All heavy atoms as an XYZ file, in Angstrom:
916
protein
N      12.437     18.841      5.545
C      13.490     17.869      5.338
C      12.850     16.493      5.110
O      11.938     16.105      5.813
C      14.413     17.837      6.548
C      15.472     16.775      6.455
S      16.385     16.631      7.986
C      17.941     17.247      7.462
N      13.357     15.760      4.142
C      12.805     14.438      3.880
C      13.712     13.350      4.437
O      14.929     13.533      4.545
C      12.564     14.229      2.393
C      13.799     13.983      1.560
C      13.413     13.707      0.116
C      14.638     13.304     -0.690
N      14.303     12.968     -2.059
N      13.077     12.238      4.787
C      13.805     11.102      5.349
C      13.355      9.841      4.622
O      12.158      9.590      4.472
C      13.505     10.977      6.841
C      14.169      9.783      7.490
C      13.804      9.668      8.957
C      14.435      8.428      9.555
N      14.004      8.207     10.929
N      14.301      9.045      4.165
C      13.993      7.776      3.513
C      13.624      6.752      4.579
O      14.334      6.594      5.573
C      15.190      7.274      2.682
C      14.931      5.881      2.124
C      15.508      8.253      1.556
N      12.508      6.072      4.368
C      12.074      5.002      5.267
C      12.328      3.679      4.551
O      11.909      3.481      3.410
C      10.571      5.135      5.618
C      10.278      6.493      6.256
C      10.123      3.981      6.510
C      10.994      6.763      7.564
N      13.017      2.788      5.251
C      13.407      1.518      4.666
C      13.295      0.439      5.726
O      13.692      0.653      6.868
C      14.853      1.639      4.183
C      15.368      0.526      3.357
C      16.787      0.884      2.917
C      17.296     -0.058      1.867
N      18.663      0.273      1.464
N      12.749     -0.712      5.345
C      12.654     -1.828      6.280
C      12.915     -3.144      5.567
O      12.533     -3.319      4.408
C      11.281     -1.870      6.981
O      11.239     -3.012      7.851
C      10.128     -1.960      5.997
N      13.530     -4.055      6.276
C      13.761     -5.409      5.763
C      12.474     -6.239      5.860
O      12.407     -7.326      5.304
C      14.872     -6.084      6.577
C      16.204     -5.388      6.508
C      17.007     -5.796      5.292
O      16.806     -6.849      4.727
N      17.929     -4.948      4.895
N      11.471     -5.730      6.573
C      10.221     -6.459      6.780
C       9.252     -6.331      5.612
O       8.152     -6.878      5.652
C       9.540     -5.961      8.055
O      10.370     -6.217      9.169
N       9.649     -5.603      4.581
C       8.858     -5.473      3.352
C       9.829     -5.597      2.185
O      11.025     -5.318      2.331
C       8.140     -4.126      3.319
N       9.324     -6.014      1.021
C      10.215     -6.162     -0.132
C      10.920     -4.857     -0.490
O      10.343     -3.769     -0.370
C       9.268     -6.587     -1.260
C       8.104     -7.203     -0.564
C       7.958     -6.427      0.716
N      12.149     -4.980     -0.927
C      12.918     -3.822     -1.383
C      12.301     -3.267     -2.662
O      11.593     -3.977     -3.385
C      14.362     -4.238     -1.633
N      12.563     -2.013     -2.932
C      12.088     -1.382     -4.150
C      12.667     -2.110     -5.366
O      13.799     -2.586     -5.340
C      12.507      0.087     -4.161
N      11.870     -2.178     -6.432
C      12.293     -2.859     -7.655
C      13.085     -1.953     -8.596
O      13.543     -2.389     -9.636
C      11.069     -3.400     -8.410
C      10.257     -4.474     -7.694
C       9.019     -4.828     -8.503
C      11.102     -5.710     -7.447
N      13.214     -0.694     -8.235
C      13.901      0.256     -9.101
C      14.466      1.400     -8.293
O      14.603      1.311     -7.072
N      14.755      2.510     -8.968
C      15.360      3.662     -8.294
C      14.324      4.514     -7.558
O      14.022      5.634     -7.955
C      16.023      4.426     -9.447
C      15.164      4.108    -10.620
C      14.688      2.696    -10.410
N      13.728      3.941     -6.529
C      12.780      4.654     -5.677
C      12.856      4.074     -4.274
O      13.414      3.003     -4.069
C      11.357      4.597     -6.236
C      10.784      3.195     -6.369
C      10.070      2.614     -5.333
C      10.957      2.457     -7.536
C       9.550      1.334     -5.441
C      10.446      1.185     -7.662
C       9.733      0.621     -6.615
O       9.228     -0.646     -6.731
N      12.296      4.787     -3.324
C      12.320      4.369     -1.921
C      11.021      3.668     -1.549
O       9.972      3.937     -2.136
C      12.503      5.591     -1.024
O      13.719      6.235     -1.315
N      11.072      2.809     -0.534
C       9.848      2.201     -0.029
C       8.892      3.296      0.431
O       7.691      3.216      0.193
C      10.135      1.253      1.141
C      10.813     -0.032      0.740
C      11.198     -0.862      1.954
O      11.640     -0.327      2.974
N      11.047     -2.165      1.832
N       9.446      4.315      1.097
C       8.632      5.438      1.562
C       9.543      6.633      1.835
O      10.740      6.476      2.076
C       7.863      5.068      2.825
N       8.929      7.792      1.814
C       9.611      9.037      2.152
C       8.766      9.754      3.201
O       7.557      9.945      3.010
C       9.784      9.961      0.928
C      10.703      9.326     -0.121
C      10.278     11.348      1.345
C      12.158      9.262      0.272
N       9.411     10.147      4.297
C       8.736     10.952      5.312
C       9.153     12.400      5.105
O      10.340     12.707      5.023
C       9.101     10.481      6.716
C       8.253     11.146      7.776
C       8.361     10.462      9.109
C       7.382     11.124     10.068
N       7.573     10.708     11.426
N       8.177     13.261      4.972
C       8.417     14.699      4.796
C       7.550     15.423      5.805
O       6.321     15.454      5.676
C       8.077     15.136      3.366
N       8.167     15.948      6.846
C       7.395     16.564      7.918
C       6.547     15.518      8.605
O       7.025     14.445      8.980
N       5.251     15.798      8.736
C       4.318     14.857      9.360
C       3.755     13.838      8.373
O       2.986     12.967      8.761
C       3.149     15.619      9.995
C       3.560     16.352     11.259
O       4.634     16.038     11.803
O       2.806     17.235     11.702
N       4.099     13.969      7.092
C       3.531     13.099      6.069
C       4.481     11.976      5.678
O       5.693     12.152      5.619
C       3.173     13.905      4.820
C       2.077     14.951      4.983
C       1.896     15.714      3.678
C       0.771     14.309      5.412
N       3.889     10.821      5.382
C       4.635      9.670      4.888
C       4.033      9.273      3.553
O       2.830      9.023      3.457
C       4.538      8.500      5.871
C       5.282      7.231      5.460
C       6.793      7.454      5.565
C       4.856      6.057      6.324
N       4.863      9.215      2.525
C       4.438      8.821      1.192
C       4.988      7.427      0.918
O       6.204      7.252      0.780
C       4.960      9.820      0.156
C       4.421     11.209      0.370
C       5.083     12.104      1.213
C       3.255     11.614     -0.241
C       4.593     13.378      1.425
C       2.746     12.894     -0.036
C       3.414     13.779      0.799
N       4.098      6.437      0.859
C       4.506      5.048      0.675
C       4.348      4.675     -0.795
O       3.261      4.803     -1.369
C       3.673      4.092      1.554
C       4.147      2.652      1.370
C       3.751      4.502      3.027
N       5.432      4.214     -1.391
C       5.400      3.794     -2.786
C       4.429      2.638     -2.979
O       4.122      1.904     -2.032
C       6.797      3.353     -3.232
O       7.687      4.437     -3.227
N       3.985      2.474     -4.213
C       3.068      1.386     -4.529
C       3.627      0.044     -4.100
O       4.774     -0.283     -4.393
N       2.816     -0.705     -3.390
C       3.203     -2.025     -2.904
C       2.600     -3.084     -3.815
O       1.426     -3.015     -4.173
C       2.699     -2.239     -1.473
C       3.309     -1.277     -0.478
C       4.810     -1.434     -0.414
O       5.323     -2.487     -0.042
N       5.530     -0.391     -0.777
N       3.422     -4.061     -4.189
C       2.944     -5.196     -4.966
C       3.412     -6.472     -4.295
O       4.323     -6.457     -3.460
C       3.430     -5.144     -6.435
C       4.947     -5.187     -6.519
C       2.859     -3.916     -7.141
C       5.497     -5.327     -7.940
N       2.792     -7.577     -4.662
C       3.160     -8.876     -4.106
C       3.512     -9.812     -5.256
O       2.693    -10.038     -6.145
C       2.002     -9.440     -3.285
C       2.248    -10.860     -2.834
O       3.385    -11.159     -2.419
O       1.313    -11.678     -2.911
N       4.711    -10.357     -5.218
C       5.179    -11.257     -6.272
C       5.087    -12.729     -5.880
O       5.482    -13.597     -6.643
C       6.638    -10.927     -6.624
C       6.908     -9.503     -7.103
C       8.399     -9.266     -7.282
C       6.143     -9.219     -8.383
N       4.557    -13.014     -4.684
C       4.582    -14.390     -4.181
C       3.238    -15.105     -4.221
O       3.197    -16.313     -4.011
C       5.115    -14.420     -2.739
O       4.249    -13.642     -1.907
C       6.534    -13.872     -2.667
N       2.162    -14.386     -4.479
C       0.838    -14.995     -4.489
C       0.150    -14.785     -5.839
O       0.511    -13.880     -6.587
C      -0.022    -14.416     -3.360
C       0.514    -14.715     -2.005
N       1.362    -13.854     -1.334
C       0.357    -15.792     -1.194
C       1.694    -14.384     -0.167
N       1.107    -15.558     -0.060
N      -0.872    -15.606     -6.105
C      -1.497    -15.577     -7.429
C      -2.867    -14.940     -7.479
O      -3.291    -14.490     -8.537
C      -1.567    -17.000     -7.986
C      -0.185    -17.588     -8.237
C      -0.228    -18.967     -8.852
O      -1.310    -19.369     -9.349
O       0.805    -19.645     -8.854
N      -3.606    -14.906     -6.362
C      -4.964    -14.364     -6.413
C      -4.998    -12.926     -5.920
O      -4.104    -12.487     -5.175
C      -5.936    -15.200     -5.562
O      -5.631    -15.012     -4.174
C      -5.871    -16.687     -5.926
N      -6.028    -12.213     -6.302
C      -6.195    -10.824     -5.853
C      -6.311    -10.770     -4.334
O      -5.711     -9.904     -3.692
C      -7.428    -10.180     -6.520
C      -7.781     -8.865     -5.851
C      -7.164     -9.949     -7.995
N      -7.047    -11.689     -3.744
C      -7.210    -11.698     -2.281
C      -5.859    -11.888     -1.590
O      -5.520    -11.156     -0.656
C      -8.184    -12.794     -1.857
N      -5.080    -12.859     -2.046
C      -3.773    -13.126     -1.435
C      -2.812    -11.958     -1.645
O      -2.099    -11.564     -0.722
C      -3.159    -14.393     -2.038
C      -3.888    -15.667     -1.693
C      -3.402    -16.851     -2.512
O      -2.994    -16.670     -3.682
O      -3.434    -17.968     -1.968
N      -2.791    -11.409     -2.859
C      -1.901    -10.286     -3.136
C      -2.279     -9.073     -2.301
O      -1.417     -8.405     -1.732
C      -1.905     -9.939     -4.631
C      -1.168    -10.943     -5.476
C      -1.080    -10.537     -6.942
O      -1.336     -9.397     -7.316
N      -0.704    -11.488     -7.788
N      -3.572     -8.787     -2.211
C      -4.027     -7.631     -1.436
C      -3.621     -7.787      0.029
O      -3.100     -6.850      0.639
C      -5.546     -7.444     -1.556
O      -5.890     -7.265     -2.934
C      -6.031     -6.256     -0.755
N      -3.844     -8.969      0.583
C      -3.483     -9.200      1.980
C      -1.983     -9.021      2.201
O      -1.565     -8.350      3.153
C      -3.911    -10.594      2.426
C      -3.614    -10.845      3.885
C      -4.257    -12.112      4.398
O      -4.702    -12.966      3.642
N      -4.305    -12.233      5.706
N      -1.159     -9.589      1.328
C       0.284     -9.498      1.521
C       0.790     -8.078      1.361
O       1.601     -7.601      2.142
C       1.024    -10.429      0.554
C       2.520    -10.452      0.783
C       2.889    -10.911      2.185
O       2.478    -11.992      2.597
N       3.649    -10.117      2.915
N       0.311     -7.363      0.360
C       0.850     -6.015      0.173
C       0.374     -5.071      1.258
O       1.097     -4.140      1.626
C       0.574     -5.471     -1.233
C      -0.858     -5.233     -1.666
C      -1.278     -3.820     -1.346
C      -0.940     -5.466     -3.165
N      -0.793     -5.309      1.842
C      -1.221     -4.486      2.975
C      -0.416     -4.829      4.233
O      -0.166     -3.962      5.067
C      -2.721     -4.606      3.207
C      -3.566     -3.866      2.161
C      -5.035     -4.228      2.284
C      -3.365     -2.360      2.262
N       0.022     -6.076      4.360
C       0.951     -6.425      5.443
C       2.279     -5.696      5.230
O       2.878     -5.190      6.175
C       1.185     -7.932      5.500
C       0.028     -8.719      6.063
C       0.355    -10.199      6.084
C      -0.796    -11.033      6.594
N      -0.492    -12.480      6.555
N       2.735     -5.650      3.972
C       3.973     -4.923      3.654
C       3.818     -3.442      3.994
O       4.726     -2.826      4.549
C       4.338     -5.086      2.183
C       4.675     -6.518      1.811
O       4.896     -7.368      2.659
N       4.698     -6.788      0.514
N       2.651     -2.878      3.660
C       2.365     -1.485      4.009
C       2.481     -1.301      5.516
O       3.083     -0.336      5.990
C       0.977     -1.078      3.516
C       0.451      0.276      3.992
C       1.334      1.416      3.513
C      -0.989      0.476      3.537
N       1.931     -2.237      6.278
C       2.003     -2.161      7.735
C       3.436     -2.159      8.242
O       3.777     -1.431      9.173
N       4.297     -2.953      7.619
C       5.706     -3.001      8.028
C       6.399     -1.668      7.749
O       7.204     -1.196      8.554
C       6.418     -4.136      7.297
N       6.069     -1.059      6.633
C       6.664      0.238      6.297
C       6.144      1.316      7.238
O       6.910      2.151      7.725
C       6.394      0.589      4.817
C       7.134     -0.413      3.917
C       6.815      2.020      4.509
C       6.722     -0.375      2.458
N       4.851      1.287      7.519
C       4.281      2.239      8.479
C       4.970      2.090      9.828
O       5.343      3.080     10.464
C       2.773      2.016      8.628
C       1.905      2.402      7.437
C       0.509      1.799      7.582
C       1.831      3.910      7.281
N       5.158      0.860     10.262
C       5.810      0.593     11.548
C       7.234      1.146     11.565
O       7.670      1.734     12.553
C       5.806     -0.912     11.814
C       6.331     -1.250     13.188
O       5.768     -0.770     14.195
O       7.335     -1.997     13.270
N       7.956      0.974     10.460
C       9.328      1.486     10.377
C       9.373      3.007     10.486
O      10.383      3.571     10.902
C       9.977      1.040      9.067
N       8.252      3.651     10.142
C       8.169      5.111     10.237
C       7.555      5.558     11.558
O       7.310      6.751     11.768
C       7.343      5.661      9.075
N       7.271      4.598     12.451
C       6.661      4.936     13.737
C       5.175      5.226     13.618
O       4.622      5.981     14.420
N       4.532      4.629     12.630
C       3.107      4.857     12.388
C       2.373      3.530     12.306
O       2.971      2.461     12.383
C       2.905      5.629     11.067
C       3.486      7.015     11.045
S       3.140      7.763      9.417
C       3.594      9.444      9.733
N       1.059      3.618     12.146
C       0.220      2.441     11.982
C      -0.853      2.709     10.938
O      -0.930      3.801     10.372
N      -1.693      1.703     10.707
C      -2.760      1.840      9.703
C      -3.664      3.038     10.000
O      -4.177      3.676      9.073
C      -3.606      0.570      9.632
C      -2.856     -0.627      9.103
C      -2.436     -1.640      9.961
C      -2.561     -0.748      7.748
C      -1.747     -2.738      9.484
C      -1.873     -1.846      7.259
C      -1.466     -2.845      8.128
O      -0.776     -3.925      7.656
N      -3.868      3.362     11.275
C      -4.748      4.474     11.631
C      -4.187      5.825     11.195
O      -4.916      6.817     11.177
C      -5.054      4.462     13.137
C      -3.847      4.685     13.996
N      -2.924      3.686     14.243
C      -3.402      5.776     14.652
C      -1.968      4.163     15.019
N      -2.230      5.432     15.280
N      -2.919      5.863     10.815
C      -2.316      7.106     10.328
C      -2.543      7.316      8.825
O      -2.280      8.397      8.311
C      -0.810      7.123     10.612
C      -0.484      7.292     12.052
N      -0.005      6.268     12.834
C      -0.577      8.373     12.864
C       0.192      6.710     14.066
N      -0.152      7.981     14.112
N      -3.003      6.290      8.128
C      -3.183      6.383      6.678
C      -4.393      7.275      6.379
O      -5.490      7.052      6.881
C      -3.367      4.995      6.037
C      -3.637      5.116      4.538
C      -2.135      4.126      6.295
N      -4.155      8.299      5.563
C      -5.224      9.246      5.222
C      -5.708      9.088      3.790
O      -6.812      9.524      3.446
C      -4.798     10.713      5.478
C      -4.578     10.948      6.970
C      -3.567     11.097      4.677
N      -4.899      8.467      2.921
C      -5.287      8.310      1.512
C      -4.575      7.112      0.919
O      -3.388      6.895      1.173
C      -4.896      9.575      0.723
C      -5.043      9.496     -0.795
C      -6.496      9.561     -1.225
C      -6.674      9.806     -2.715
N      -6.663      8.631     -3.549
N      -5.317      6.308      0.169
C      -4.710      5.225     -0.595
C      -5.178      5.324     -2.042
O      -6.234      5.884     -2.329
C      -5.070      3.826     -0.053
O      -6.480      3.634     -0.139
C      -4.604      3.629      1.379
N      -4.382      4.767     -2.907
C      -4.781      4.580     -4.298
C      -4.567      3.114     -4.617
O      -3.486      2.571     -4.373
C      -3.947      5.455     -5.254
O      -4.050      6.820     -4.840
C      -4.451      5.335     -6.683
N      -5.622      2.485     -5.127
C      -5.585      1.074     -5.483
C      -5.612      0.973     -7.003
O      -6.489      1.559     -7.648
C      -6.798      0.312     -4.886
C      -6.768     -1.152     -5.311
C      -6.833      0.446     -3.376
N      -4.659      0.237     -7.543
C      -4.608     -0.013     -8.981
C      -4.936     -1.485     -9.197
O      -4.263     -2.360     -8.650
C      -3.206      0.287     -9.526
C      -2.753      1.696     -9.242
C      -1.979      1.971     -8.126
C      -3.097      2.742    -10.083
C      -1.554      3.265     -7.852
C      -2.680      4.041     -9.821
C      -1.909      4.301     -8.700
N      -5.991     -1.756     -9.968
C      -6.403     -3.126    -10.251
C      -6.202     -3.443    -11.725
O      -6.494     -2.606    -12.592
C      -7.884     -3.326     -9.929
C      -8.293     -3.394     -8.465
C      -9.814     -3.402     -8.341
C      -7.702     -4.631     -7.815
N      -5.748     -4.648    -11.992
C      -5.640     -5.095    -13.378
C      -7.030     -5.277    -13.973
O      -7.247     -5.022    -15.150
C      -4.849     -6.406    -13.444
C      -4.656     -6.933    -14.843
C      -3.818     -8.181    -14.849
C      -3.666     -8.705    -16.264
N      -2.885     -9.946    -16.285
N      -7.985     -5.716    -13.140
C      -9.342     -5.993    -13.610
C     -10.338     -5.505    -12.558
O     -10.348     -6.001    -11.437
C      -9.497     -7.500    -13.839
C     -10.828     -7.889    -14.456
O     -11.776     -7.065    -14.452
O     -10.919     -9.032    -14.929
N     -11.182     -4.557    -12.929
C     -12.168     -4.005    -11.985
C     -13.164     -5.066    -11.517
O     -13.816     -4.887    -10.484
C     -12.890     -2.810    -12.609
C     -13.648     -1.965    -11.603
S     -12.638     -1.282    -10.257
C     -11.903      0.141    -11.049
N     -13.244     -6.190    -12.205
C     -14.093     -7.289    -11.735
C     -13.579     -7.856    -10.413
O     -14.306     -8.564     -9.720
C     -14.176     -8.401    -12.786
C     -14.990     -7.983    -13.985
O     -16.018     -7.318    -13.861
N     -14.521     -8.348    -15.170
N     -12.343     -7.557    -10.051
C     -11.764     -8.007     -8.780
C     -11.985     -7.003     -7.650
O     -11.487     -7.203     -6.544
C     -10.256     -8.250     -8.949
C      -9.960     -9.447     -9.827
O     -10.741    -10.419     -9.791
O      -8.946     -9.411    -10.544
N     -12.748     -5.943     -7.918
C     -12.958     -4.891     -6.922
C     -13.530     -5.437     -5.614
O     -13.030     -5.130     -4.538
C     -13.888     -3.806     -7.480
C     -14.175     -2.700     -6.502
C     -13.294     -1.634     -6.351
C     -15.321     -2.724     -5.712
C     -13.548     -0.627     -5.445
C     -15.586     -1.715     -4.801
C     -14.695     -0.664     -4.671
N     -14.575     -6.230     -5.688
C     -15.221     -6.736     -4.476
C     -14.268     -7.592     -3.648
O     -14.195     -7.449     -2.421
C     -16.486     -7.529     -4.819
C     -17.277     -7.979     -3.602
C     -17.775     -6.812     -2.754
O     -18.136     -5.755     -3.269
N     -17.794     -6.993     -1.451
N     -13.520     -8.459     -4.309
C     -12.557     -9.315     -3.598
C     -11.507     -8.470     -2.900
O     -11.210     -8.672     -1.716
C     -11.895    -10.294     -4.585
O     -12.921    -11.086     -5.187
C     -10.887    -11.184     -3.885
N     -10.930     -7.516     -3.634
C      -9.931     -6.627     -3.039
C     -10.537     -5.868     -1.868
O      -9.946     -5.749     -0.802
C      -9.409     -5.644     -4.107
C      -8.437     -4.588     -3.609
S      -9.143     -3.135     -2.773
C     -10.212     -2.461     -4.029
N     -11.747     -5.356     -2.063
C     -12.410     -4.539     -1.051
C     -12.642     -5.312      0.246
O     -12.506     -4.757      1.338
C     -13.735     -4.015     -1.615
C     -14.121     -2.695     -1.038
O     -13.296     -1.817     -0.849
N     -15.395     -2.552     -0.767
N     -12.998     -6.569      0.134
C     -13.245     -7.392      1.325
C     -11.964     -7.551      2.152
O     -11.997     -7.460      3.381
C     -13.801     -8.757      0.921
C     -15.235     -8.686      0.426
C     -15.740     -9.987     -0.166
O     -15.004    -11.007     -0.151
O     -16.885     -9.983     -0.661
N     -10.852     -7.792      1.491
C      -9.574     -7.929      2.204
C      -9.151     -6.572      2.760
O      -8.754     -6.455      3.925
C      -8.477     -8.513      1.287
C      -7.133     -8.537      1.998
C      -8.871     -9.897      0.801
N      -9.238     -5.543      1.948
C      -8.857     -4.181      2.337
C      -9.593     -3.766      3.615
O      -8.992     -3.185      4.523
C      -9.194     -3.246      1.183
C      -8.835     -1.798      1.361
C      -7.653     -1.290      0.838
C      -9.699     -0.909      2.007
C      -7.325      0.060      0.966
C      -9.380      0.427      2.153
C      -8.197      0.903      1.629
O      -7.884      2.233      1.758
N     -10.870     -4.081      3.695
C     -11.699     -3.691      4.840
C     -11.208     -4.315      6.147
O     -11.427     -3.745      7.222
C     -13.153     -4.073      4.591
N     -10.513     -5.446      6.086
C     -10.017     -6.074      7.315
C      -8.819     -5.318      7.890
O      -8.500     -5.482      9.066
C      -9.632     -7.557      7.089
O      -8.515     -7.631      6.203
C     -10.806     -8.351      6.532
N      -8.173     -4.493      7.091
C      -7.032     -3.698      7.561
C      -7.453     -2.292      8.004
O      -6.770     -1.668      8.796
C      -5.964     -3.588      6.462
C      -5.206     -4.859      6.249
C      -5.719     -5.855      5.433
C      -3.991     -5.078      6.873
C      -5.021     -7.051      5.238
C      -3.291     -6.258      6.683
C      -3.810     -7.256      5.864
N      -8.553     -1.811      7.454
C      -9.047     -0.464      7.773
C     -10.486     -0.593      8.265
O     -11.433     -0.306      7.547
C      -8.974      0.448      6.537
C      -7.578      0.648      6.023
C      -7.145     -0.002      4.876
C      -6.694      1.487      6.694
C      -5.851      0.188      4.398
C      -5.401      1.679      6.223
C      -4.983      1.031      5.069
N     -10.638     -1.042      9.517
C     -11.955     -1.347     10.068
C     -12.730     -0.117     10.502
O     -13.940     -0.050     10.339
C     -11.807     -2.312     11.245
C     -11.250     -3.653     10.821
C     -11.055     -4.573     11.991
C     -10.424     -5.863     11.513
N     -10.115     -6.778     12.574
N     -12.047      0.855     11.090
C     -12.709      2.075     11.564
C     -12.116      3.284     10.877
O     -10.900      3.371     10.695
C     -12.535      2.221     13.078
C     -13.360      1.260     13.887
C     -13.268      1.572     15.367
O     -13.068      2.744     15.742
O     -13.380      0.623     16.151
N     -12.961      4.225     10.525
C     -12.518      5.472      9.896
C     -11.506      5.212      8.782
O     -10.361      5.689      8.835
C     -11.909      6.418     10.940
C     -12.891      6.757     12.044
O     -14.095      6.921     11.743
O     -12.458      6.860     13.201
N     -11.906      4.445      7.751
C     -10.959      4.139      6.675
C     -10.504      5.403      5.954
O     -11.198      6.417      5.959
C     -11.757      3.227      5.746
C     -13.194      3.529      6.030
C     -13.247      3.921      7.481
N      -9.319      5.332      5.346
C      -8.789      6.504      4.643
C      -9.581      6.799      3.375
O     -10.325      5.940      2.876
C      -7.361      6.078      4.298
C      -7.394      4.592      4.254
C      -8.413      4.180      5.273
N      -9.393      7.983      2.843
C      -9.919      8.294      1.518
C      -9.237      7.338      0.537
O      -8.115      6.881      0.787
C      -9.614      9.742      1.161
N      -9.930      7.038     -0.572
C      -9.354      6.056     -1.495
C      -9.839      6.296     -2.915
O     -10.977      6.687     -3.136
C      -9.741      4.642     -1.064
C      -9.123      3.566     -1.945
C      -9.527      2.186     -1.492
N     -10.819      1.832     -2.034
C     -11.493      0.729     -1.704
N     -11.004     -0.112     -0.826
N     -12.656      0.479     -2.245
N      -8.961      6.039     -3.854
C      -9.311      5.963     -5.266
C      -8.970      4.555     -5.729
O      -7.970      3.985     -5.290
C      -8.494      6.953     -6.098
O      -8.709      8.269     -5.661
N      -9.797      4.003     -6.605
C      -9.516      2.691     -7.184
C      -9.599      2.828     -8.693
O     -10.601      3.317     -9.217
C     -10.521      1.631     -6.688
O     -10.487      1.600     -5.254
C     -10.179      0.257     -7.226
N      -8.559      2.379     -9.365
C      -8.430      2.573    -10.801
C      -8.078      1.253    -11.465
O      -7.198      0.525    -10.988
C      -7.308      3.590    -11.094
C      -7.564      4.901    -10.349
C      -7.136      3.818    -12.595
C      -6.326      5.731    -10.151
N      -8.747      0.948    -12.587
C      -8.330     -0.195    -13.401
C      -7.251      0.287    -14.359
O      -7.389      1.336    -14.986
C      -9.498     -0.765    -14.197
C      -9.088     -1.938    -15.081
C     -10.249     -2.601    -15.782
O     -11.236     -2.926    -15.148
N     -10.122     -2.799    -17.083
N      -6.178     -0.485    -14.453
C      -5.058     -0.113    -15.314
C      -4.806     -1.213    -16.351
O      -5.206     -2.361    -16.169
C      -3.779      0.156    -14.493
C      -3.956      1.347    -13.576
C      -3.377     -1.065    -13.685
N      -4.121     -0.849    -17.418
C      -3.838     -1.807    -18.479
C      -2.823     -2.861    -18.039
O      -2.924     -4.027    -18.408
C      -3.331     -1.082    -19.722
N      -1.849     -2.434    -17.232
C      -0.812     -3.373    -16.809
C      -0.109     -2.832    -15.573
O       0.049     -1.632    -15.424
C       0.203     -3.561    -17.928
C       1.129     -4.718    -17.722
C       1.918     -5.019    -18.978
N       2.783     -6.158    -18.736
C       3.799     -6.471    -19.501
N       4.071     -5.750    -20.570
N       4.536     -7.507    -19.215
N       0.319     -3.734    -14.703
C       1.057     -3.382    -13.487
C       2.442     -4.013    -13.532
O       2.667     -4.992    -14.255
C       0.292     -3.861    -12.253
C      -1.007     -3.104    -11.958
C      -1.875     -3.857    -10.964
C      -0.674     -1.718    -11.429
N       3.388     -3.498    -12.735
C       4.732     -4.078    -12.716
C       4.698     -5.578    -12.428
O       3.922     -6.043    -11.579
C       5.428     -3.328    -11.570
C       4.688     -2.043    -11.465
C       3.265     -2.367    -11.815
N       5.526     -6.304    -13.150
C       5.652     -7.762    -12.971
C       4.322     -8.483    -13.180
O       4.131     -9.610    -12.728
C       6.222     -8.107    -11.595
C       7.570     -7.473    -11.304
C       8.652     -8.091    -12.140
C      10.022     -7.551    -11.736
N      11.098     -8.159    -12.471
N       3.380     -7.825    -13.847
C       2.058     -8.395    -14.169
C       1.265     -8.844    -12.936
O       0.496     -9.801    -12.990
C       2.190     -9.539    -15.178
C       2.651     -9.023    -16.537
O       2.124     -7.987    -16.992
O       3.544     -9.652    -17.136
N       1.444     -8.137    -11.816
C       0.641     -8.439    -10.634
C      -0.798     -8.006    -10.887
O      -1.099     -7.325    -11.871
C       1.207     -7.748     -9.365
C       2.604     -8.257     -9.058
C       1.176     -6.232     -9.487
N      -1.681     -8.376     -9.977
C      -3.106     -8.090    -10.140
C      -3.550     -6.826     -9.427
O      -4.595     -6.259     -9.762
C      -3.929     -9.287     -9.636
C      -3.603    -10.630    -10.298
C      -4.380    -11.748     -9.623
C      -3.888    -10.573    -11.786
N      -2.775     -6.401     -8.428
C      -3.167     -5.240     -7.620
C      -1.918     -4.537     -7.080
O      -0.904     -5.178     -6.805
C      -4.123     -5.654     -6.470
C      -3.488     -6.658     -5.540
C      -4.648     -4.459     -5.709
N      -2.012     -3.229     -6.965
C      -0.958     -2.415     -6.359
C      -1.642     -1.349     -5.511
O      -2.673     -0.815     -5.915
C      -0.097     -1.745     -7.439
C       0.980     -0.837     -6.889
C       1.893     -0.261     -7.973
O       1.734     -0.589     -9.161
O       2.783      0.535     -7.606
N      -1.078     -1.068     -4.346
C      -1.645     -0.037     -3.470
C      -0.534      0.883     -2.982
O       0.495      0.421     -2.491
C      -2.391     -0.640     -2.263
C      -3.568     -1.495     -2.735
C      -2.886      0.473     -1.333
C      -4.344     -2.170     -1.619
N      -0.762      2.201     -3.123
C       0.134      3.198     -2.558
C      -0.633      3.954     -1.469
O      -1.870      3.909     -1.445
C       0.641      4.161     -3.629
C      -0.433      5.020     -4.258
C       0.102      5.937     -5.355
O       1.178      5.666     -5.928
O      -0.563      6.944     -5.628
N       0.088      4.613     -0.592
C      -0.576      5.270      0.542
C       0.123      6.548      0.952
O       1.321      6.717      0.745
C      -0.625      4.306      1.737
N      -0.669      7.405      1.575
C      -0.153      8.604      2.240
C      -0.647      8.529      3.680
O      -1.829      8.297      3.934
C      -0.664      9.895      1.572
C      -0.218      9.945      0.114
C      -0.165     11.131      2.338
C      -0.852     11.069     -0.690
N       0.272      8.712      4.607
C      -0.079      8.697      6.027
C       0.346     10.013      6.656
O       1.227     10.702      6.146
C       0.614      7.525      6.730
N      -0.300     10.347      7.763
C       0.005     11.582      8.479
C       0.222     11.292      9.947
O      -0.627     10.643     10.588
C      -1.132     12.589      8.317
O      -0.918     13.717      9.121
N       1.342     11.741     10.473
C       1.630     11.559     11.896
C       0.554     12.196     12.755
O       0.258     11.717     13.835
C       2.990     12.187     12.230
C       3.555     11.738     13.546
C       4.111     10.313     13.491
O       4.857      9.978     12.598
N       3.755      9.515     14.451
N      -0.068     13.246     12.248
C      -1.106     13.944     12.994
C      -2.487     13.317     12.902
O      -3.419     13.811     13.510
N      -2.614     12.224     12.143
C      -3.943     11.600     11.972
C      -4.307     10.738     13.154
O      -3.481     10.200     13.835
C      -3.967     10.766     10.696
């Protein structure tokens, strides 16, 4: 059975999708973007805070995250993103893929989606 996870502590979805879906022990968090900041460092920090709010709404935390996918507008921003990302996942970080894309929604610089497990 799936359950929609929704919180006022993170931005609402921009389209016909949920902030997150919990299915069994797994939580699938939609790609998070930040529309309020201009730099990769600021956007990464804000969207990971948004991720934290969604995890909290599902009764989870960052330590439950088992996989993330990072979409970057420019791979030259990898190091900057990575430095901020590392402050949220200090021990036993999740598996991760990082991909440069041609364009992101609302022309943001970075987007991150996540999968978390209650059993992690």
